[in-house]
C-alpha positions in Angstrom: 40.9 -48.4 59.2 42.0 -46.5 56.4 44.5 -43.7 56.7 45.9 -41.2 54.1 49.9 -40.9 53.7 51.8 -38.4 51.5 54.0 -40.7 49.6 55.7 -38.2 47.3 56.4 -34.8 45.8 57.3 -33.7 42.5 57.4 -30.2 40.7 58.2 -28.5 37.6 59.2 -24.9 36.7 59.5 -23.5 33.5 62.9 -22.5 31.7 62.6 -18.8 31.3 63.3 -16.3 34.4 61.7 -12.9 34.6 63.9 -11.2 37.3 63.1 -8.0 39.2 65.8 -6.0 36.6 63.6 -7.4 33.7 60.5 -5.9 35.3 61.8 -2.5 35.9 61.8 -2.0 32.3 58.2 -3.0 31.8 56.6 -0.9 34.6 58.2 2.1 36.9 59.6 -0.6 39.8 63.2 -1.4 40.8 65.0 -4.0 42.6 65.4 -2.5 45.8 61.6 -1.7 45.7 60.7 -5.3 45.2 63.4 -7.3 47.0 62.3 -4.5 50.4 58.4 -5.4 49.5 58.2 -8.8 48.9 61.3 -10.6 49.3 60.9 -11.7 44.9 64.2 -11.7 43.1 62.9 -13.9 39.9 60.3 -15.9 39.1 59.6 -18.3 36.1 57.5 -18.2 33.1 56.0 -20.6 31.2 56.5 -20.1 26.9 53.5 -19.3 25.0 52.9 -23.3 24.1 53.5 -24.3 27.5 50.1 -24.8 29.5 49.1 -25.2 32.9 48.2 -29.1 32.2 51.9 -29.3 30.7 52.9 -28.0 33.7 51.2 -30.2 35.7 52.3 -33.4 34.0 55.6 -33.2 34.0 55.3 -32.4 37.9 52.9 -35.3 38.1 55.3 -37.8 36.3 58.0 -37.2 38.9 55.9 -37.4 41.9 54.5 -41.1 40.4 58.0 -42.0 39.9 59.0 -41.0 43.4 56.0 -42.9 44.9 56.9 -46.3 44.6 53.0 -46.6 43.0 52.2 -47.7 39.4 50.7 -45.2 37.3 47.6 -47.9 36.6 47.1 -47.7 40.4 46.2 -43.7 40.4 42.3 -43.7 40.8 41.8 -39.9 41.4 43.3 -37.1 39.8 42.6 -33.2 41.9 44.1 -30.4 40.7 44.0 -26.7 42.2 44.4 -23.7 39.6 43.2 -20.6 38.9 44.6 -20.7 35.5 43.3 -23.5 33.8 43.8 -24.4 30.1 40.5 -23.6 30.0 37.5 -21.3 31.1 35.5 -23.1 32.3 35.6 -27.3 30.8 37.1 -29.4 30.4 38.7 -29.2 33.9 42.8 -29.1 33.8 42.7 -32.5 36.1 40.9 -34.6 33.0 43.6 -33.0 30.5 46.4 -33.6 32.6 45.0 -37.4 33.0 44.9 -37.7 29.3 48.3 -36.6 28.9 49.4 -39.0 32.1 47.8 -41.9 30.2 45.1 -42.4 32.8 41.6 -43.7 31.6 38.5 -44.2 33.4 39.7 -42.2 36.6 37.8 -39.4 38.6 39.3 -36.0 37.7 38.2 -32.8 38.3 39.5 -29.3 39.4 39.0 -27.1 42.6 39.4 -22.9 42.7 40.6 -21.8 46.1 43.4 -19.8 44.8 46.6 -20.0 47.0 45.1 -22.3 49.5 44.4 -24.7 46.8 46.9 -27.5 47.4 45.9 -27.7 51.2 42.2 -28.0 49.9 43.2 -30.6 47.7 44.7 -32.4 50.4 41.9 -32.3 52.2 39.9 -33.7 49.3 42.3 -37.1 49.2 42.0 -37.4 52.5 38.8 -37.7 52.8 38.2 -40.0 49.9 40.6 -42.1 51.2 39.6 -42.5 54.6 36.1 -43.2 53.7 37.7 -46.0 51.3 36.2 -45.0 48.1 39.6 -44.3 46.5 43.5 -45.6 47.3 45.7 -43.5 45.4 45.1 -40.0 45.0 47.2 -37.6 42.7 47.2 -34.0 43.6 48.6 -31.3 41.7 48.8 -27.5 42.4 49.3 -26.3 38.4 49.7 -22.3 37.9 50.5 -20.3 34.6 49.8 -17.4 36.1 51.6 -15.0 33.4 48.4 -15.6 31.6 46.0 -14.0 33.9 48.9 -11.4 35.3 48.5 -7.7 33.7 52.1 -6.5 32.8 51.2 -2.8 33.3 50.0 -3.2 36.9 53.3 -2.9 39.1 51.4 -3.8 42.4 50.4 -7.2 40.7 53.0 -8.1 37.7 56.2 -8.6 40.4 54.2 -10.9 42.7 53.5 -13.8 40.5 55.3 -16.8 38.4 54.5 -20.1 36.9 55.2 -23.7 38.2 53.5 -26.8 39.6 53.6 -29.3 42.3 52.4 -32.7 42.5 51.9 -35.1 45.3 50.6 -39.0 45.8 48.6 -39.7 48.5 48.1 -43.2 49.2 45.8 -45.7 51.6 47.7 -47.0 54.7 46.6 -49.0 58.0 50.1 -47.6 59.8 48.6 -44.6 61.5 52.2 -43.4 62.1 52.4 -42.6 58.5 49.1 -40.8 58.7 48.1 -37.1 57.4 47.3 -35.8 61.1 44.9 -33.1 60.8 43.8 -30.8 57.9 41.8 -27.6 58.3 40.4 -25.4 55.8 38.0 -22.2 55.8 36.8 -19.4 53.6 34.7 -15.5 54.1 33.7 -14.5 51.1 33.2 -11.0 52.6 36.5 -10.1 51.8 36.2 -11.4 48.1 37.3 -7.9 46.6 40.5 -8.2 48.3 42.2 -10.6 45.7 39.9 -11.4 42.7 39.9 -11.8 39.0 36.7 -9.8 38.4 36.2 -10.1 34.7 35.0 -13.1 32.2 32.4 -14.6 34.4 28.7 -14.6 34.9 29.4 -11.8 37.5 30.8 -9.0 35.0 29.6 -6.8 32.7 30.2 -7.8 29.3 31.1 -5.2 27.1 33.8 -3.5 25.2 35.1 -2.3 28.4 35.8 -5.6 30.0 37.2 -7.2 26.6 39.9 -4.6 26.7 40.8 -5.0 30.1 41.1 -8.5 30.0 40.8 -11.3 32.7 43.7 -10.1 35.2 44.0 -10.3 39.2 43.9 -7.5 41.0 44.6 -7.0 44.5 44.3 -4.5 47.5 47.8 -5.3 48.7 47.6 -3.4 52.3 44.3 -4.5 53.0 45.2 -8.4 51.8 48.6 -8.0 54.0 47.3 -7.2 57.1 44.1 -10.1 56.9 46.8 -12.7 55.8 49.1 -12.2 58.7 46.1 -12.8 61.1 44.6 -15.3 59.5 47.5 -17.4 59.0 48.5 -16.5 62.6 45.1 -17.6 64.0 44.7 -20.7 61.7 48.0 -22.3 62.7 47.8 -21.9 66.6 44.5 -23.6 66.3 45.5 -26.5 64.4 48.8 -27.2 66.6 46.5 -26.6 69.9 43.8 -28.9 68.4 46.3 -32.0 67.9 48.5 -31.1 70.9 51.6 -30.2 68.7 54.8 -27.7 70.1 55.7 -25.3 67.4 59.1 -26.7 68.1 58.4 -30.1 67.2 57.5 -29.3 63.9 60.7 -30.1 61.1 59.5 -28.3 58.4 57.1 -25.1 58.3 55.8 -24.8 55.0 54.1 -21.5 54.3 52.4 -20.8 50.8 55.1 -18.4 49.5 53.5 -15.2 48.9 55.8 -12.3 50.4 58.5 -12.7 52.5 57.2 -10.2 55.2 54.1 -12.3 55.4 56.3 -15.4 55.9 58.6 -13.8 58.5 55.4 -12.0 60.7 53.7 -15.3 61.0 56.6 -17.3 61.2 58.2 -14.6 64.2 54.6 -14.7 65.9 54.7 -18.9 66.0 58.0 -18.5 67.3 59.5 -20.8 64.2 63.2 -20.4 63.7 64.7 -20.0 60.3 65.6 -23.0 60.2 62.0 -24.2 60.7 60.5 -21.8 57.7 60.8 -23.1 54.2 61.7 -20.3 51.9 61.3 -20.2 48.4 59.6 -17.1 47.6 62.7 -15.6 46.3 63.5 -17.7 43.2 59.9 -18.3 42.2 57.4 -15.5 43.5 53.9 -16.4 44.4 52.6 -19.5 42.4 49.3 -19.5 43.9 48.3 -23.2 44.4 51.7 -24.6 43.3 53.9 -22.7 46.0 53.4 -25.1 48.5 54.3 -28.5 47.0 57.2 -26.6 45.0 58.4 -25.8 48.1 58.3 -29.2 49.6 59.9 -30.5 46.5 62.8 -28.1 47.3 63.5 -29.5 50.8 63.0 -32.8 49.5 65.6 -32.4 46.4 68.1 -30.9 48.7 68.1 -33.6 51.1 66.4 -31.8 53.8 63.3 -33.6 53.8 63.5 -37.3 55.6 60.9 -39.7 56.1 58.8 -39.4 59.4 59.4 -35.9 59.5 56.6 -33.5 60.5 55.4 -30.6 57.8 52.9 -27.9 59.2 51.4 -26.8 55.9 49.9 -22.8 56.0 48.4 -21.0 53.1 45.9 -18.0 52.6 44.3 -17.2 49.1 41.4 -15.5 47.2 38.1 -16.1 48.3 39.2 -15.0 51.0 40.0 -18.9 51.6 42.9 -20.3 54.3 44.1 -24.0 55.1 46.4 -25.3 57.5 47.7 -29.3 57.3 49.8 -31.6 59.6 51.5 -33.9 57.4 54.4 -36.5 58.1 56.5 -37.3 55.0 55.8 -41.0 54.3 57.7 -42.1 51.7 57.3 -46.0 50.4 61.2 -45.9 49.0 
């Protein structure tokens, strides 16, 4: 039987940094207010001529180089993004594939907002375990600055740009295998976090064009649902697989808000050493958030072969997901 192994990680962030002090000159806010409410100190912002696919390509190249797998052996590319190069086609995954020099591979995007990376991890696992694919490149890439309203202080303080990528490959060694992935969604809460304009569900008039295609969020309601949902989902995946929380080396939650991360970590009795925290320097990068956080601990030398990662995410849709993933590098 074929199993799916998490072989490598890579990430990229743009050079420009937008600090809380910078935002305080744009909207009515302050470093103290942003830090207290979110834990965010700065976020990276792509340049005008830097597209989501460009961010994804740089992260992907790093992941492929670290994987020990030849570029030509990649047989599928899946990109999770809510800020694609184009609405609605071609997919950002096809553009990334072309920029990488990959030909005749399956390539497509998925839209699951901040849960995107967990969703594409489940897709890669399913394709590999079914025998349909052998080496899947998964990418979370976001240029959220392109869909952020910088006059809305409730959202512009949260989001940043970046990308993370991983290579998931077939293995016959069960010890290397991704243990489990859980995903779910409930459209009843869709209005808590959405981009209401630009699609067939919005009114096409002058007011919409003036409003732009920007993210909107009901912050307090989203916070409450996020903490409740994330905690429940993680408890379920741990119980389902008979794994104790203390045996998890790295708890990697979606980096949306420090208060959410702390509330979930406390509810699960995770120690500070277990919880991976990067929200302070990148902000919320949606589908890129988890792989960027994994890359941080990898580059810091804190992620070792065989160590178990518990991934956990929640996003617009509403969507959620969790995964138990041992790090299984070839080199």
